[in-house]
N, C-alpha and C positions, 0 to 999 in steps of 0.2 A: 827447293829446300824441303827437308823432312821436318817441318815445324810441328811441335806438339800443340802449341797455342797459336792458332792462326785466325785472325779476326775475319778473314774472308772465307773460311771454311767452317761450316756450322754442322757439328756432329749431331746426328739423330740418335737419341738415347733409345735403349731397348724398351723403356716405358715412356711412351710418347706423352706430350702435354694432354692432360684430360680437358674436358670442357670447363671444369671448375679450376680452382687454384692449382698452381704448380706444387707438386709434393716434394718436400725436402727432407733430408736427413742431416742433422748438424752434429758433428763430432767435435768435442771440446767446447761444449755449450756454456760452461761456467767461466771460461777464460775471456780475455779481452775481445778477441774476434767473435767468439760465440755469443757473448752478451750483446754486442753491437749488431750482429746478424739478427738476433731475436728482436731487437728494437726496430730494425727495418721491416721484419715480418709483421710485427704487431701494428705497425703504421700502414700496412698494406694487406689487410685481412682478406680481401677478395682476390688477391694476386698470388699469395703463397700460403701453403699449409705445411707445417712441420709435422712429420709423422713419427719421428724417432729422434732421441737425444742420447749423447754419450758424454761422460766426463770422467776425470781421474778418480773422483770420490772424496776429495777433501772438502767439498762444499755441498753436502747433501741437502741442506735446507734450501739453498738457491736452486739446485737441480730439481728438487720436488716442486718448488714454486713455478719454475719454468714449465715443467711437464704438465702441471694442472692448468696453467694459464693457456697453454697451447693445445691441450687435449690430445697429446701424443699417444700412440698405441704401445710404444716400447721405450724403456729407459735403460741405459747400460752404465755400469761403473767398472773401471779397471781394477780397483782395489776390492777384493772379495770381502774384506772386513767392513766395507761401507754398505754392503747389501742390506743388512738388518736395519741400521739407522735410516737408510733411504726408504725402505718399505714403511717404516714408522712415520717418517715425514710425509710420505705420499698419502698415507691413510689420514693423517691429521689435517692435511690441506685439502683433500678431495671432498670432505664433508658429504660422504655418501655417494659421490659420483663414481662411475666405473674406474678401477685402478689400472694403470698400464702394466704390461708385462715387464719384468725386471730381469736383466741379464747382468752377471757379475763375473769378473775375471779378466786376465790380460788379453784374451781373444774376443772380448765382448764387442769392442768397437769395430773390429774386423768383420764380425758377423753382421753388425748393423750396416756397414759400408756396402754390403751386397743386398740390402733389403730393397723391396720394390718401391721405387720412387723415380723422380725425374733427375734430380741432382743431389750430389753429396758434397756438403761443405766440410772439408777437412781442416779444422781449426786447432788440431792437436799440436802441442809444442814438443819438438824434439823428433829424433829419428824413429821413435816408437810409432810414428804416423806412417811408416813405410808400408806395413802390412795392410792397413785400411786403404791406403792409396791404391795399392795393387788390386785389392778386392773390389773396389768401386769400379776401376777400369775394366777388370775382367767381367764384371757383371753388366757392363754396357751402360753405366751411368755417366752423366756429365759430371766431371770432377771440378768443383770450385775449390781451387787449391790455395790455402793460406799456410799450409805446413811445408815450407820450403825445404826443410831438412830431408823429407822423404824423397824428393826429387834429387837433391844434391848427393845424398849417400847412396841412393839406388838408381842413379841416372840410367845406366844400361838396362836395368830391369824394367823401369817405367817406360822407356822408349820402346822396349820389345812388345809391350801390350797395349800402349795408348794409340788410339786412332787420331789422325790429324783433326784438330779442332775439338778433341774430347776434353781437353783441359782448358779452363778459364782461370787465369791467375788472379789472386786477391792482393798480394803485396802491392802497395801503392805504386812502386816503381814499375813493376811488371804489368800492372793494369794500364799504366800510362803508355808503356811501349806497345801493348796490345792495341790500344786505341790509335796511337800515332802510326803504327804500321799499316793501318787501313788507308793511309794517305797515298800509297803507291804500291807498285808491284814489288815482289820480293827481290827480283833481279835489280831493282833500282835502289836498294838500300846500300848506303856507303858505310854507315856505322850506327851503333846504338850508343846513346849518351845517358848513363845512369847518374842521377843526381843524388848527392849526399848532403845532409844538413851540416855535417862536420862535427856533430856532437858538441859537448860542452868545452872541448879543448882544441878547437880548430886552429887557433893562432899560436899554439904552444909548440916549442921545439921538443925534440926527444929528451934533452936534458931536463927541461921543465916538467915533462911528464913523469919523471922518475918518482916524484913525491906525491903523486895523486892518490887520494884516499878513496875508499869505496863510496863514502857519502858524496864526494866530489863527482865521481863517475856516474852515480845514480841520478844526478840532477840534470836530466836532459832538457835542453831549452825549448823543444818543440813538441815532442810526442810523450804521451803517458803510456808506458809499456811495462812488462814484467822485468824483474831484475836481470835475468840472463840477456834478454834482447837489448835492454838499456846499456849494459856493459859492452855488449857486442857493437852497439852503435858508437860508444865512446872510443873503442879500439879500432873501429871500422872493419872488424871481422864481419859484421853483418853485411857491409857493402861488398866484401869479398865473396860472401856466400851468394849475394844477389848477382854478381858477375857470372858465377858458375851457373846459377839458375837461368839467367838470360841466355847464356850459350846453349843450355839444354832445351829451353822452351822454344827458342827462335832459330836455332841452328846457325848462329852467326859466329865466326871465328873469334877467339879471344883477342886477337890483335885489332879487331874492329869493334871492341866494346870498351868505351872510355868512361871514366868516373870524373865528375866535376862537383865541386863543393858549392852548394846553394843554400845559405843559412836560412832563408825565409821558408823553405819547404813548400813553396806554392807550385813551382814547376816540378812535376814528379818524375819525369824523364823525357827524353827526346829521341827522335830518329832523324838522322841526316841522310838525305838522298843524293844520288850521284850528280844532280844538277846544282848542288849547293843549297837547296832548300832544306830547312829544318822544321819538322813538325813537333810541337811541344804540347803536352797535356797539362793544364794548369787548373788548380782549385785549392781553396784553403785546406790545411791539413786536417782531414776528417776521414777516418777509415770506413765510415758508413757508405761513402761514395763508391770505392772499389768493391766493397762487399755487395752492394746493391747491383752493381754492374755484373758481377759474377752470378748472382742469384737469378737475375732477370734476362741475361744474355740470350738472344741477340737484341732484346729490347731494353731500353733504359727505364729506370724507375723514377718518375717525377718527384722532385723535392727530396731526393735521398739525403742530401746534405746541402748546406748553404753554398752558393757560388761566390765568385770574387765580387767585391763591391767596387765597381768602376767609377763611383762618384767620389772616391777618396784617393788622394795621391799615394803612390806606393813605389818603392824601389826594389828591384830584384837584382841580387848580386850573384856573380859566379866567379869562382876561384879555382885554379889548378890544385890538384891533390898533392900534398907534401908526403911523398912516399918514404922519405927518410924518417919522419916522425911517426908515420902510420904505415908500416910495411905490410899490413895484413892483406891489402888488395893485391899486391904483387905476388905474395905468397899464395893467395887463392888462385891466381892465374896459373902459377906453376902446378898447383895441385889439380886444377881442372884439366890442364893439358895432359898430366899423367893419367888421369881418369881411373877407371877400375875402383879399387878400394881406397885410393888416396883421399878422395873427398870425405869418406866416412871417417878416416883417421884424423883428418884436419878438424872436422866438426866435433868428434868425440873428445879429442884432446883439448880443444878449446873449452868445451863445457866443464871439464875437470879443472882447467886452469882458471876459469872465471870463478868457480866455487872456491878454489884456493885463494884467489885474490880477495874475495868477499870475506873470507875467514882470516885474512891477514898473513897468509903463508907465502904469498907471491907479491912482488911489486907490480904496479900497473904495466910497466914495459915488459915485465917478465911473462905476461900472458902470451903474447904473440911470439916472443923469443922461445918460450918453452914449446909452444905448438910447432914452431919451425924445427926444433930438435927432434920432436917425435916424428914428424913427417920425414925428416932426413933419415932417421933410423929405420923407418918402415921400408925404405928402399923401393924396389920395383913392385908395384901393386898387382894384386890379382885382378885380371881384366879379361876382356873379350866375351864371347858368347857363353863361356863356361861360368861366368859370374853368377852366384846364387845368393839368396837372402842369408844363408848360413855363412857365406864368405864375408858378407858385409858385417854381420853380427860379430863374427870372430875378430875381424879387423878393429871394430869399435871396442871390443872388450880389451884387446891388447893395448890399444891406444889410451884407453882410460887408465889402465893399470900403470903404463909407462909414464903418463903425464903425472899421476899421483906420486910416483917415485921421484921424478925430477923436481916436482914442486916441494916435496919434503926435504929435498937437498941432500 
């Protein structure tokens, strides 16, 4: 198997581990993944050292606070208008200490991704993370990947430059598969089983989903996430994206990747082997655990997050996925099988449809229905070795425009 994420293959980065702490670059530092990664770092000062941070630019006070606390040498913001307030915030918080270099603009994170370090954590949200993903891989860094969209929309591009074992996944499901796959040889893998919480509507029929409001959909029962990811969890689009990601990371055919609903979100995913054995990774829902695994791999970080409390009674439930009520996973399988630019179209159209739903322009069931129409209109995707970043961006642009047209009715 040509596996991008292989627990038994350990990629040696261009910049080897120094005698001191492992040097890290964190992209998307003010988001959910970034802030939790910094929590892991601050609790392990002798183990990690953050040398650079990037963020979109909407939370410059927090970014400056992070930069000063970590003593980084470079800070980047994607929004050029955020450069001045960031410099002012840094000066105010540094209190005379040396100020970090500041980069600003849409290519700033990509520049940081190639900076000298051991590992790059890509915690950027959305397909804008593709260029930094490629930059980190080309620079020979270990890529700690939380930005699933960059792999999904640019799968062939990422696979063309990534070395086996160079990517360590951070999604809780893919980190679970990564660990469970260590339980046997790749030839012994029968299937991957990706677990889904089922979101807030797991027992509802398609008819019952028609009247769901944005407030209903944003009330996730298990995870605290941003609005787009939370809506994606409610529609199960997020699980469809994870199926595509699992296929790309582990080179397992789509017909051997199964989704099962597990409301407790304690078993994060499983691997079934040919002898009937199933290896599961279990832990309370806390993203600091997979983040710490990615930052420290191949070593584990002690006390990264609380483990299961075996002194208390607990019940873990598993249910088959209702594909009629939640057609997003099957649509994602079709898109992943098409390959090329089709996943980029799927992802971009979904982001636009989620925005339309949040604004009241689409019903809840209209999100995936509209995405399916955009995918069907896209037809045969651009694919093969000729695929370029420009092809992906063009497909995304078309998909966004078409999704907005359909949502507007």
